N, C-alpha and C positions, 0 to 999 in steps of 0.2 A: 530450363533445367529438368522439366518433367520427363524428357527423353533420355536422361542418363540411366545407366544400369542400376539395378536395385542395390548391388554391392557398393557402388560409388555413392548412391544416395544415403545409405546407412552410414558409410564412413564420414560423409559430410555432417550427418546428424550427430555423430559422436563429437565432432568438433564444436558444433553449435551448442550441444548439451554441456560440454566442458565450460564454454564461455558463460552460459546461463547459470551453471552451478557456482562458478566463481563469483558472479554478481549476487546470487541469492544467498549463499552461505555467509558472505560478508555483511548482509543485511540482518539475517536471523541470529547470527552469533552475538550481535549487540543487544538484542531485544531484552533478554533477562538481566543483562548487566547494566542497562541504562540507569535504573534507579541508583545503583552504587556509584556509577560514574558521575551522575548529577550530584550525589552527596559529596563526592571528592572535589569536583570542580566548582560546586555551588551553582546557584541559579535555577532553582526549581520552577520559578515563574517562566523560564524559557525552555522547560522540558519539551513541550510539544514542538518547539521550533527546530529541534534537532531532527525530528521526523518530518516536519512540515517543509523545511528548506530542501530536504532530500527529494521529497515528492514534487515540490514546486519546480526545481531544476530538471528533474527527470520528465515531468509533464511537458515542459517546453521543448526539451530535446526530442522527446518521442514524436510530437506532432510535426516538428520541422524536418526531422529525418525521414518521416514517412514518405513525403513527396520527393525529397532529394534522392532517396534510395530507389524510387521508381525511375529516376533519370540516370543515376550513376551506377546503380547496382548495390547489392547489400554488403559485399565484402569490405570496401574501405571504411564503411561506417561501423561495422562490428569491430574492426581493428582499432579504430579511433575510440570507440566506446571503452574497450579494454584498457587503453592507455590512460584515458581520463580517470577511470575507476582506480587503477593502480596508483596514480598520483594522489588522488583524493584520500585513499586509504592510508598511504604512506604518511601524508601530512597530518591526518587525523590523530595518529599516534603521538605526535609532538604537541598536541593542543595543551595550552597552559590554563585556559579558562573556557567557559561555555561558549563565548563568542567566536573563538578560534575554531572550536569543534563544529559549530554551526556552519562556518565558512567552508571548512574542508569537506564537511558532509554534503554541502552544496555541489562541490566539484565531483564527489562520488555520484551524486544524483544525475549529473549530466551524463556520466559514463553509463550508469544503469539504464537511463532512458534510451540511449542510443543502442545499447546491447539488446534490450527487450524488443524494441520496435523492429530492429533488423532481424532478430532471430525468429520471431513469430511470423514475419512476412516471408522469410526464407523458406520456412516449412510450407507456406502456400505456394512458393515457386516450385518446390520439389515434388509435392504430392497433390493429387486431386482432392476436392472437398470431401469425397467419400472416405479416402484414405487418411485424411487429416485427423479424423476422430481418434484413431489409434495413437497417432503421434502427439496429439494434444493431450491425451491422457497420460502419455509417458512424460511429457514436459511438465504437466501438473505434478506428476510423481517426483520429478527432480526438485521442484519447489517443496514438495512434502518431505523428501529426504533431507533437504537442507534445513527444514523446520524441525526435523527430529534431531539431527546432529548439532545444529547451530546453537539453540538455546541451552542445551545441556553442556556443550563444550564451553560456551560463553560464560555460563555460571561457574563452571569449574575453574576457568582461567582467571576470572576476576576474584575468586576466593583464594587462589594459590599463586598468582603471578601479578605483575603490574598490568593494569588495564590496557595499556597501549598495544600489548600483544594480541588483543582482540582484532585489531586492524591490520596487523602485520603477518599473522601466522599463515594466511592463505595467499600471500603475495606471490610465492613461487607458482601456485596454480594458475594465476593470471598470466604469468610468462608462458607457461605451457599451453594455455588456451590460445594465446596470441600466435604462437608458433604453429599450432594445429590449424587455425583458421588461415594463416598465411600460406601454408603448404597445401591444404586440402580443398579450400573453398574456391570454386571456379570464378574467374574474373567476369564481371558483368559487362554488357555492351551499352555504352552511353547512347541515350536517345537524343541525337543532336538537334532535333526539331523542338525539343522541350526547353523552355527558358525558366530560370529561377524567379519565383514570385517574391522579390525582396520586400516590397511594400506590404504585401499580405502577411508575410512572415513577421515583419516589424509590428504591424498593428495587432496581430494575433498575440504576440508576446506581451505587448503593452495592454492587452485586454486581460490576459491571464494573471500577470503579476499583481496589479492593484486589486483584482478580485480576490485572490488568495490572501494577500496581505490584509485586506479589509476583514475577511472572515477570521484570520488568525489573531488580529489585534482587538477585534470587537469583543467587549465584555471582559477583557483582561487588562490590556494596556490602556484602552480608551473605552468610553461608553459607546453603546450601539448608536446613539443619536448624536455623538460628538461630530464636530466639523471635520475632524481627521478621517473618521470612518466614512462619513457621507461623501467626502471628497474622493476617497479611494473608489467607492462604489460608483460615484458619478463619472470618474475618469474611465472606469472599466466599461461603462455603458457607452460613453463617447467613442472610445477606441473600437468597441464592438461594431458600432454603426459604421465607422470608417472602414473597418475590416470587411464588412458585408458589401459596402459600396465598391471596394477594390476587387473583391472576389467575383463580382457580377460582370466585370469588364475585362479582366486579364485572361490571356489565352491559356495559361497553365497555372491555375490557382493552387496555393499550398494546401487548401482544404476546400475542395469543390462543393458549392452549395447544393449541387444536384444530388449529392449523396443523401442528403436529408429529405429529398422527395421520395426516397425509397423507404416505405413504412417499416420494413424489416430492420434496416440499419438504424432508423430513428428510435424505434421501440427498444431494440437490443442495447443501444448506447445509453438510453435513459435508464433501463433496468440496471446496467452495469454501474452507472453513476450512483443511483440510489442505494444499490446493494453494497457497494464499496464504502459509501458514506456511513451506513449503519454498522457494517462489519468492522472496518478499520478503526472507526471512531471509538467503538466499544472495546475491541480486542487489545488495543494498545495499552489499556489500563488494567488488563488482567494481572500483570506482575505486581501491581499496587495491592491487589487483594492477597495474593500468595505471599509476597514478601512483607508488605506493610501491616496487613490485618492479622495474617496467620503466623507471621514471624519466620517464614521459611527462608533459608539461605538461597542466594542466586543459583547455586549448584542444583539443589533439589527443586527449585522453582522451574528449572528446565525440564525435570522429570514430570512435572504436572502438565505442562503443555505438550509433551511428547505424544500422548495418546491421540490427540487431535491430528497430528501430522501422520502418524502411522495409519490411522483409519482413512485419512484422505488419500495417502499413497496407494493403499490397496484398492479402494473403491474407484478412484479416478482412472486407474489402469484398466480395471474391468469395464467401467462405463465407456471409456474411449473405444475399446474393442467392440462393445455392443452397438455403439453409434455407427462404427464402420460396417458392422455386419448387417444392421437393419436399415441404415440410412435415415433413421428417425432421431429426433433430438428434443423436441418440445416436452415430451412425456418425462424426460429425465430432469428438466428444469422444474416442472410442476411437482415432482417428487422430492427433489433435493432442497428447494428453498423452505418448505414447511419444516423440514427436519432441522435446518439451520436456525429457524425461529425458535423451535423448541429448545435447542441448545442454548440460545441466548437468554431465554426465560429461566432456564436452570441456573445460568450465571447470575441472574438478578436475585435469585432466591438462595444462592449457595451460602452456607455458614460453616463449611469445613473443607479441608483439602480434598477429601474423597468425593464430595459433591462437585468440586471444581474439576476433578478428573472425569467424572461422568459427563459433565457439561462439555468438556473437551472432546470426548469420544463421539457424543451425539452431534456436536457441531461439525466435527471432522467428516463424519459420514455425509451430512448434508452438503458440505462444501465439495466433497469428492464427486457427488452425484450431479450437482447443479452447475458448478463453475465452468467445466469444460465446454459448455454449450454455446455461450454467447460470442466467443471469438469465431466459432464455426459459422454461426448464423450470418454474421457480417461478411465474412470472406466468401461465403456461398452465394450471397445476394448481389455481388458486384462483378464487373468485368475483370478479367485477369490483369489488364493494364492499370487498374485502380487498386490492386491488391495492397500495395504499400500504404497509400494514403487512407484506404478504408481500415486497415489494421491499426494505423496510427490514430484514426478517429476513435476506435474502440478503446485503445490504450489511454487516449486523452481523457475521455469521459470517465473511465475508471479511476485514473489518477486524480482528476479534479474532484470526483466524489470522495475518494479516500482522504485527500488533503483537506477539503472543506469539512468532511465528517470529523476528522481529528481536531480541527480548529473549533468546530461547534461543540463537540463533546468535551473539549478542554474547557470551554466557557461554562458548559453545564456542570462539569466537575468542580471547577473553582467556585462558582457561585453557590452550588449545593453544599460544598465543604464549608464555606464561610457561614452559610445559614445554619448548618447543623452545629457548628462550634458556638455560634451565638445562642442557639436554643439551649445548648448544654449549660452555658453560663447563666442564662436567665431562669432556667428550671431548677437550678441548684445542684445538678448532677456533676457539673464541672467544679474546678477549684477557683474560688474568687481570690485573685492575687492581691487585691486591695486589703484583704484581712490578714495577710501574712507580713512577717517582718521584712522590711525593705531589702535587707541584704539577702535573706532567704529567697525572696521573690526574684531577685536578680539571678540567683543561682538556678532557679527553676524555670526561668524564662525560655530557655531553649526547648523545653519539653511541651511548650504550647504550639510548636511548629510541627505540622504533620510530616514534613520532610525528614524529621528525626526517625520516623518509623522505617524509612527505606534503607537505613544503614544500621542493621541490628548489632553488629560488633561494637560500633561506636556508642549505640544506645546502652548496651549492657555495661560498657566500660564507664560511661558517665554515671550510670546507676550505682555502680560499686564505689564511686568516689563520694557519693552523697552520704550524709550522716544517717545513722540507723533510725533516728526519731522522725525523719521526714520520708522514710520509705513508703509508708502507707499513703501519704499525700501524693508521692511520685507515682505510685501504682494507679491511683485514681486518675491522675492526669493522663497517663498512657492509655488507660482503658477508655477515657473520653475521646482521645485522638483516634483510637481504633474504631470506636463506634461511629464517630463522625465520618471517617474515611469509608467504612463499610456501607453506611447509608447512602453516601454520595455515589459510590460505585453502583449501587442498585439502581439509582436514577439513570446513570449512564447506560447500563446494560438494557434497561427497559426502553430507553430512547432509541438505542440501536436496533432492538427487536422490532419496534414500531416502523422504522424506516425499511427494514428488510421485508416486512409485511406489505408495504406499499409496492415494493418490487414484485412480490408474488402476484398481486392483483394485476399488474401490468403484463405479466407473463401470459395470462389468459388471452390477451389481445395480440400476442405474437403470432404472425402468420408463418406457417411451416411450409416450405417448399422442398422437393426432393434434393438430397445432396448429390451433386454432379460426380460422375465417375471419371471426369477429365477436366483439366484446366481450360480446355477449349470449349467455348460456349456453343450450344446447339444453334443452328441457323435461325430458328424461330425466336429463340431468346435473344440472340445477338441483334436480330432485326428490331425486336421490341425495344431493347435498350437503346439502340441507335435512334429510333423514333423518339423515345423519351428525351434523349440528350439533345436532339434537334429542337424539340418543343421547348425544353428548358432554356436553351441558348437564345431562343427568340423572345422569351418573356422579358 
C-alpha cells in the first residue's frame, strides 16, 4: 500500500482515524462516570474487573489478530473489530448488575483489541518508518482528543441522563466508521503459503488468561499465597512452556520467538510493559481523588483531567513531526518519561483540585513527548512482512502491563485503604461504633464504607435524613473516610511513579537506528536479517 497516491493514503487514514476515535471515545467517556455506575450497580470490590476484563480480552485479540492480519490483510479485521465493539457497547447499556457489565465490556475489549492492532499496523503498511512519526503523533492526538471530550461528556451524561447512554451515544459513529472502512480501505492479498498457528494461538491465550486472573484476584479475592493464585500462576508457566515449544517448530508462528532476539524489540516492549503498568495502574484511580476526596461531581471531574489530554494532543502532534523531520526518536523518550514521573509525584502529593490540574498538565506533556516513540522503534526494527506481528507484540506487552498494573495497584489500594481505616479506629481518630447506641450504629454503618464517597448526591441525601444531634459524628466519619482514601491514593501514585522510573532507566539501553525512508529494506539490512533468521531457525 506504500505505492498508493498521497491523496488515497490520507483518505484511508481518515477512515482509520474514524474507527480509532469510535473505539477510544467509548473507553474515555466511561472513565469519570465509573465511580457513579459502580455506586448504582453495586460491587466496588469488582471495580477493577470492569477495566481488567476489557484489557484482558483486547490483549488476547490484539496478539492473535497481529499474525492473522499479516496473512489475510487488515481490512476484514478492522471491520470485525467495529462489529464486536458495537455489540459490546449496545449490550453494556442493558447491564443490570456489575457482572453483566463486566461480561459485555469483555466483548467490547475484543473489538477494541482488533481495531487497535489492525489500525496501527495499517499505518505501517501505508507509510515508511520515517513518515510514521507524523502519523503516530496524529493518532496519539486522536486519543488525546477523545480523552478531552470523553471524560467531560461522560461526567455530564451521568449527572443529567441515565448512565446507559454513555455506551449508546456514539454507536452511530461506529456505523459510519464501518461504512468508511468498507468503501475506502483496499482489500489485502492473502498469503496462501502461510498457515494459521492454531496450537500456538491456543497456548498463548491459555498463558495470558490465568496470568492476568492471578494478578487480578491476588490480594483481593484470594491471598497471594493461596492455592487458587498459585495454581493460576503455575498454569500460566506450564502453558508458556508449551507455547515456546510449539513456536520453535511451527512454520508460521503466531508470535515468532526470533522477534525477541532483536534487542530493540525486546527493550522497547519491556519499557512499554513497565510504563503502562505504572501509568494505567495509577491513573485509573485519579477519579477517586477528585470525586471521593474532593467531592467534585463527575461533570467537573472531567474538567480536571482535560488539561492532561489537551497538553498531550498539542505536544504529541509536534513531536511526531519532529521525529519525521529529524529521523531521531530516543531523545524524545529520555525527555518525556522524566516529565511523566514528575507529574505522578505531584499526584502523590496533591491535596487540592488545582494541584490535581497541575499534575495533569505536567503528566500530559511527558506523555505527549515520550509515548509516540516506542511503536516506531519496534516497527522500524523488523522486516515489512513482520509488521503485523511486531506491532501486535508491542500492543500485547503494553496491554499486559496495563492490565497487571491495574490489578496490582488495585491490591495496593485495597490493602492500604483497609490499613488506614484500622489505624484511624485504633488511634481514636475514627468513630468507635461499639460505644454508640445499637440502633444509631446500624444507621451509621453505611458511612463506614469508602464506596459512599463516590456517589456524592446519595451521600448528601443520606446526611440530610440523619438527626441533627449525630451530624457531628457523621462529619467525623466522612472525614475519616476521606483521609483514609487520600492516603491510600498517595501510596498508589508513588508506586506508579516508581515503575515509570524503572522504564526510564531501561530507555538508556535502547539502541537507536535510523528511521527508514521506505518500507523496502536496504539490501544490506535485508541480508543481515535473513542471516539472523537462518541462524535462529537452526537453533
